[in-house]
C-alpha positions in Angstrom: 0.0 0.0 0.0 1.2 3.5 -0.8 1.3 6.1 2.0 -1.6 8.4 2.8 -2.4 11.0 5.4 -5.3 11.2 7.8 -7.0 14.1 6.0 -7.4 11.8 3.0 -8.5 9.0 5.3 -11.2 11.1 6.9 -12.6 12.0 3.5 -12.5 8.4 2.2 -14.5 7.0 5.2 -16.7 9.9 6.0 -15.2 10.1 9.5 -14.1 12.9 11.8 -11.0 13.6 13.8 -11.4 12.4 17.3 -7.9 13.4 18.5 -4.4 13.7 17.0 -3.0 15.3 13.9 -4.9 15.2 10.6 -1.6 15.5 8.6 0.0 12.4 10.1 0.7 9.7 7.5 0.1 5.9 7.7 1.3 3.0 5.6 -0.5 -0.3 5.4 -3.8 -1.3 6.9 -4.6 -4.2 9.3 -7.6 -5.5 11.2 -5.5 -8.0 13.1 -3.8 -6.6 16.3 -1.2 -9.4 16.1 0.0 -8.2 12.7 0.5 -4.5 13.3 3.8 -3.0 12.0 5.2 0.5 12.1 3.0 3.3 10.8 0.0 1.1 10.2 -3.6 2.1 10.2 -5.5 -0.3 12.6 -9.2 -0.8 11.9 -10.9 -2.5 14.9 -13.7 -4.8 13.9 -16.5 -6.1 16.1 -17.6 -9.7 15.9 -19.8 -12.0 17.8 -17.1 -13.0 20.3 -14.6 -10.2 20.0 -14.2 -6.4 19.8 -11.1 -5.0 18.1 -11.5 -1.8 20.1 -10.1 -3.7 23.1 -6.7 -3.9 21.3 -6.3 -0.3 20.1 -3.8 0.7 22.8 -1.8 -2.5 22.2 -1.7 -1.7 18.5 -0.4 1.8 19.1 2.3 0.4 21.4 3.2 -2.0 18.5 3.8 0.9 16.1 0.4 1.8 14.6 0.1 5.5 13.8 -3.6 5.8 13.2 -6.7 3.9 14.1 -10.4 4.1 13.2 -12.9 3.8 16.1 -16.7 3.7 16.5 -16.2 4.5 20.2 -14.7 7.2 22.4 -11.2 6.1 23.3 -8.4 7.6 25.5 -5.9 9.9 23.7 -2.5 8.4 22.9 0.3 10.9 22.4 1.8 11.1 18.9 -1.1 9.0 17.4 -4.3 9.8 15.7 -7.9 8.4 16.0 -10.7 8.9 13.4 -14.3 8.4 14.6 -16.7 6.5 12.3 -20.1 5.1 12.7 -19.2 1.6 11.6 -15.6 0.3 11.3 -16.5 -2.6 9.0 -18.2 -0.2 6.5 -15.3 2.2 6.9 -12.9 -0.6 5.9 -14.9 -1.2 2.7 -15.2 2.5 1.9 -11.5 3.0 2.3 -10.8 0.0 0.1 -13.2 1.4 -2.6 -11.5 4.8 -2.4 -8.0 3.2 -2.6 -9.0 1.0 -5.6 -10.0 4.1 -7.6 -6.4 5.3 -7.4 -5.3 2.6 -9.8 -6.4 2.4 -13.5 -5.7 -1.3 -13.9 -7.9 -4.1 -15.3 -9.4 -6.3 -12.5 -10.7 -9.8 -13.1 -13.5 -10.6 -10.6 -14.3 -14.3 -10.0 -17.2 -15.8 -8.2 -19.2 -19.1 -8.3 -20.3 -21.9 -6.1 -17.2 -24.1 -6.6 -13.9 -23.7 -8.4 -13.4 -20.0 -7.6 -9.9 -20.4 -6.1 -8.6 -22.7 -8.7 -9.9 -20.5 -11.5 -8.4 -17.5 -9.8 -5.0 -19.2 -9.6 -5.2 -20.4 -13.2 -6.3 -16.9 -14.5 -3.4 -15.4 -12.5 -0.9 -17.9 -14.1 -2.1 -16.8 -17.5 -2.1 -13.1 -16.9 1.3 -13.2 -15.1 2.9 -14.3 -18.4 2.5 -10.7 -19.7 1.6 -8.5 -16.7 2.6 -8.0 -13.1 -0.5 -9.3 -11.3 -1.9 -9.0 -7.8 -4.2 -11.9 -6.8 -6.2 -12.9 -3.8 -4.2 -14.9 -1.4 -5.6 -17.8 0.6 -9.3 -17.3 1.6 -9.2 -13.5 1.6 -12.3 -13.3 -0.5 -14.9 -11.9 1.9 -15.8 -8.5 3.2 -12.7 -8.3 5.3 -10.3 -10.2 3.2 -11.1 -8.5 -0.1 -10.5 -5.0 1.1 -7.2 -6.1 2.6 -6.3 -7.7 -0.7 -7.0 -4.4 -2.5 -4.7 -2.5 -0.2 -1.8 -4.6 -1.6 -2.2 -3.0 -5.0 0.7 -0.6 -5.8 1.8 1.4 -8.9 3.9 -1.6 -10.1 0.8 -3.8 -10.7 -0.7 -4.0 -14.1 -3.7 -6.2 -13.4 -5.4 -7.8 -10.4 -7.4 -11.1 -10.1 -9.8 -10.9 -7.2 -11.9 -13.8 -5.8 -15.3 -13.0 -4.4 -17.0 -15.3 -1.9 -20.4 -15.0 -0.2 -22.9 -16.7 1.9 -25.9 -14.4 1.5 -27.5 -11.7 -0.6 -25.7 -8.3 -0.8 -22.2 -9.6 -0.1 -21.1 -9.8 -3.7 -22.7 -6.4 -4.3 -20.5 -4.9 -1.6 -17.4 -6.6 -2.8 -17.8 -5.7 -6.5 -18.3 -2.1 -5.4 -14.8 -2.2 -4.1 -13.1 -4.3 -6.9 -14.9 -2.7 -9.8 -13.9 -5.5 -12.3 -13.3 -5.2 -16.0 -13.8 -9.0 -16.5 -16.4 -10.9 -14.4 -16.2 -14.7 -14.3 -18.9 -16.9 -12.8 -17.7 -20.5 -12.6 -21.1 -22.3 -11.8 -24.2 -22.2 -9.7 -24.3 -25.0 -7.2 -25.9 -25.5 -3.8 -23.2 -24.1 -1.5 -24.9 -21.7 1.0 -28.4 -22.8 -0.2 -29.4 -22.8 3.5 -29.4 -19.0 3.4 -30.3 -18.4 -0.2 -33.2 -20.8 -0.5 -32.7 -22.1 -4.0 -30.2 -22.3 -6.9 -32.1 -19.4 -8.5 -31.4 -17.4 -5.3 -27.7 -18.4 -5.6 -27.7 -17.2 -9.2 -29.2 -13.9 -8.2 -26.6 -13.4 -5.5 -23.7 -14.3 -7.9 -25.0 -11.9 -10.5 -24.4 -9.0 -8.1 -20.9 -9.1 -9.5 -22.2 -7.3 -12.6 -23.4 -4.3 -10.6 -20.0 -2.5 -10.8 -18.6 -4.2 -13.9 -17.0 -1.7 -16.3 -19.6 -0.7 -18.9 -17.2 -1.9 -21.6 -16.4 -5.0 -19.5 -16.7 -8.7 -20.3 -18.8 -11.4 -18.6 -17.3 -14.9 -18.8 -19.8 -17.7 -17.9 -19.8 -21.5 -17.8 -22.0 -22.4 -20.7 -22.4 -26.0 -19.4 -24.1 -24.8 -16.3 -27.9 -24.8 -16.9 -28.7 -21.6 -15.0 -25.8 -19.7 -16.4 -26.5 -20.8 -20.0 -30.0 -19.6 -19.6 -28.6 -16.0 -19.5 -27.6 -16.2 -23.2 -28.8 -13.0 -24.9 -30.2 -11.6 -21.6 -27.3 -9.5 -20.3 -26.5 -5.9 -21.2 -22.7 -6.6 -21.2 -20.5 -8.4 -23.7 -20.7 -12.0 -22.7 -18.8 -15.2 -23.7 -19.5 -18.8 -22.7 -17.1 -21.6 -22.1 -17.6 -25.3 -21.8 -17.3 -28.8 -23.2 -20.6 -29.0 -25.0 -21.1 -27.7 -28.5 -22.2 -24.1 -28.7 -19.9 -22.2 -26.3 -17.5 -19.5 -27.5 -14.6 -21.4 -26.0 -15.1 -25.2 -26.3 -12.8 -27.9 -25.0 -12.4 -30.7 -27.5 -10.9 -34.2 -27.2 -10.4 -34.2 -23.5 -7.8 -36.8 -22.5 -7.0 -37.7 -18.8 -3.3 -38.5 -18.2 -3.5 -39.8 -14.7 -1.4 -38.0 -12.2 0.4 -36.2 -15.0 -2.8 -34.1 -15.6 -5.1 -33.6 -18.6 -5.0 -32.4 -22.1 -7.6 -31.0 -24.5 -7.8 -29.1 -27.7 -9.5 -25.8 -28.5 -10.1 -23.8 -31.7 -9.4 -20.1 -31.4 -9.6 -17.9 -34.5 -9.7 -21.0 -36.7 -6.4 -22.3 -35.2 -6.4 -25.6 -33.2 -4.3 -25.6 -30.0 -3.4 -28.4 -27.6 -3.7 -27.4 -24.0 -1.9 -29.3 -21.2 -3.0 -28.9 -17.6 -0.5 -30.3 -15.1 -3.2 -31.5 -12.7 -5.9 -34.2 -13.1 -9.7 -33.7 -13.3 -12.2 -32.6 -15.9 -13.2 -29.7 -13.6 -9.7 -28.2 -14.3 -10.6 -28.0 -18.0 -13.4 -25.6 -17.1 -10.9 -23.5 -15.0 -8.5 -23.4 -18.0 -11.3 -22.4 -20.4 -12.1 -19.4 -18.1 -8.4 -18.5 -18.0 -8.2 -18.7 -21.8 -11.2 -16.4 -22.1 -9.7 -13.9 -19.7 -6.3 -14.1 -21.4 -7.7 -13.4 -24.8 -9.6 -10.4 -23.5 -6.3 -9.1 -22.1 -4.7 -9.4 -25.6 -2.4 -12.3 -24.6 -1.3 -14.5 -27.5 -2.7 -18.1 -27.3 0.8 -19.7 -27.1 1.6 -17.6 -24.0 -1.8 -18.4 -22.5 -1.1 -22.2 -22.9 2.3 -21.7 -21.3 0.7 -20.0 -18.3 -1.8 -22.9 -17.8 1.1 -25.3 -17.7 2.5 -23.5 -14.7 -0.7 -24.0 -12.6 -0.5 -25.8 -9.3 -3.3 -26.4 -6.8 -3.4 -24.6 -3.5 -2.9 -26.2 -0.1 -5.5 -28.9 0.7 -7.1 -28.5 -2.8 -6.5 -31.9 -4.4 -2.8 -31.8 -3.5 -1.4 -35.2 -4.3 1.1 -36.4 -1.6 3.3 -39.5 -1.8 3.8 -41.1 1.7 5.6 -44.4 1.8 4.0 -45.4 -1.5 0.5 -44.3 -0.5 -0.9 -41.5 -2.7 -3.0 -39.1 -0.7 -5.3 -36.7 -2.5 -5.6 -34.0 0.2 -8.8 -32.1 -0.8 -9.8 -31.2 2.7 -10.2 -27.5 2.3 -14.0 -27.5 1.7 -16.8 -29.5 0.1 -20.0 -29.3 -1.8 -21.9 -31.9 -3.9 -20.2 -30.6 -7.1 -16.7 -30.6 -5.7 -17.3 -34.0 -4.2 -18.2 -35.3 -7.6 -15.1 -33.7 -9.2 -12.8 -35.2 -6.5 -14.3 -38.7 -7.0 -13.7 -38.4 -10.7 -10.0 -37.5 -10.0 -9.7 -40.4 -7.7 -11.0 -42.7 -10.4 -8.9 -41.2 -13.1 -5.5 -41.6 -11.3 -6.0 -44.8 -9.3 -6.1 -46.9 -12.5 -5.3 -50.5 -11.5 -4.5 -49.6 -7.8 -6.9 -49.8 -4.9 -8.9 -46.6 -4.2 -10.2 -45.3 -0.9 -12.6 -42.4 -0.7 -12.8 -40.7 2.7 -15.7 -38.2 2.7 -16.9 -36.0 5.5 -20.0 -33.9 6.0 -20.9 -31.0 3.7 -22.1 -28.0 5.7 -24.6 -25.2 4.9 -27.0 -27.5 3.0 -30.0 -26.6 5.3 -33.1 -28.8 4.9 -31.6 -30.3 1.7 -28.6 -31.7 3.5 -29.6 -35.4 3.7 -30.8 -35.3 0.0 -27.5 -33.6 -1.1 -25.4 -36.1 0.7 -27.5 -39.0 -0.8 -26.9 -37.4 -4.2 -23.2 -37.7 -3.8 -23.6 -41.4 -3.0 -25.8 -41.8 -6.0 -23.1 -40.3 -8.1 -20.4 -42.6 -6.9 -22.5 -45.8 -6.5 -21.1 -47.5 -9.6 -17.6 -45.9 -9.6 -14.5 -48.0 -9.1 -13.9 -47.4 -5.4 -12.7 -50.2 -3.2 -13.4 -48.6 0.1 -15.8 -45.8 1.0 -15.3 -44.3 4.4 -17.8 -41.6 5.5 -17.3 -39.4 8.5 -19.7 -37.2 10.5 -23.5 -37.0 10.6 -25.2 -36.5 7.3 -22.3 -38.1 5.3 -24.0 -41.4 6.4 -26.4 -40.8 3.6 -23.5 -41.0 1.1 -22.8 -44.6 2.4 -26.6 -45.3 2.4 -26.9 -44.4 -1.3 -24.1 -46.8 -2.3 -25.5 -49.5 0.0 -28.9 -49.1 -1.6 -27.4 -49.6 -5.0 -25.9 -52.8 -3.9 -22.4 -52.3 -5.2 -20.6 -55.3 -3.8 -17.2 -54.1 -5.1 -17.2 -51.2 -2.6 -16.6 -51.9 1.1 -18.5 -49.3 3.1 -17.8 -47.9 6.6 -19.2 -44.9 8.5 -17.6 -43.2 11.5 -18.7 -40.4 13.7 -15.3 -38.6 13.9 -11.9 -38.3 12.3 -10.1 -40.2 15.1 -12.2 -43.4 14.6 -12.0 -43.1 10.8 -8.2 -42.7 10.9 -7.8 -45.8 13.1 -9.7 -47.9 10.6 -7.9 -46.4 7.6 -4.5 -47.2 9.1 -5.6 -50.8 9.4 -6.4 -51.2 5.7 -4.2 -48.8 3.8 -1.1 -50.2 2.1 1.6 -49.0 -0.4 0.1 -48.5 -3.9 -3.3 -47.2 -2.6 -4.8 -44.0 -3.6 -6.8 -42.3 -0.9 -9.0 -39.2 -1.4 -9.8 -37.1 1.7 -12.5 -34.5 1.4 -15.1 -32.7 3.6 -16.3 -29.2 4.6 -13.8 -27.0 6.3 -15.4 -27.4 9.7 -14.8 -31.2 9.5 -11.0 -30.7 9.7 -10.5 -33.7 7.4 -6.8 -32.8 7.2 -6.5 -34.5 10.6 -6.9 -37.8 8.7 -4.3 -36.8 6.1 -1.9 -35.7 8.8 -2.5 -38.9 10.7 -1.6 -41.1 7.7 1.6 -39.1 7.0 2.7 -39.5 10.6 2.3 -43.3 10.4 5.2 -45.5 9.6 
């Protein structure tokens, strides 16, 4: 972040000077009292179980120069406090003000699943020709996205910003900050359906990304998604579709799985046929690559350079990372889960396990609401005739995954259900052997990485 003074801060957030000097400068913004460095602006947020205002004095002692506050606080000599009505809104307002300082193209990405992988793949492509800032980790919400934006500086030539949400209005507030030039929606699934009521509600929430799209901007949509494909001809922006079915603007042809080595497909662009290599397995990564191709072409990057960027993609931590431990191949996909991502992970397991034994360890999927049991059963219905030697489910509603496979009567799959990770791990360590492929996946709250860690600690 470049340096600014308090007078500009007051204007940006609609605050007023509580005490201190309006001309004092600050550099860098944090909402975490543990990460304060010299001359920072500290913004105290209020949550259900914490109040950042309790740490303001500590932050000044750690080197912060300025703080925002929604409460009266004691004066600290040499520092400055700005009074605002709502510190969370002030964080967003400041980020929106800061974003307007930079005339660079921003790619905004949302969707039910695949946001992070698509963000990383788009970034790999754009980074071949531009200096790119991208969302790090899970900084895709109303706190993380503003903090991401504050990392833009005058050296950046583009930004790739991920936008997550769990309810209506969140994407609207995020897109008001990011102001994208390219908006990508990966798909419309059932994640967060507990709050949004239906897939149509989820679509409506995701489409909020278009509210601050540049008027000359581009919308990039998954044409194989039924709800997104229904938008053809209905949007007021330039729109392109990608997919594997005939009729999209960017269509993957001749998909070829290559096991652990990844996947390949062909694509025709401007009447030229190109071969694209993705260094990770899974048909879902083809969709990520297609979105990256669409963004790269919009950014005037030659197709050969786009292909090279895709080759450099690697998955993030606990996102289908393949780990070799004593001859056991662990697909650690424990970061999160939804029915769609469960299906994608099962496909990867089947693709790469080949003649080896395969073990699927699946935990509960959260935020499914009243549809939870049905959604878990649908996952089991999807995998009921897949080549899986052992199915291990963990938690509460994941029992319905096992139930669906049992109902089908697949005798080739041995089914076990456990209530917690400890019990599941104990069983897995009894059966796993070198040469096995084991998939581990569940919602973040299930902490399925405990199972992966337990296997890797075993002899």
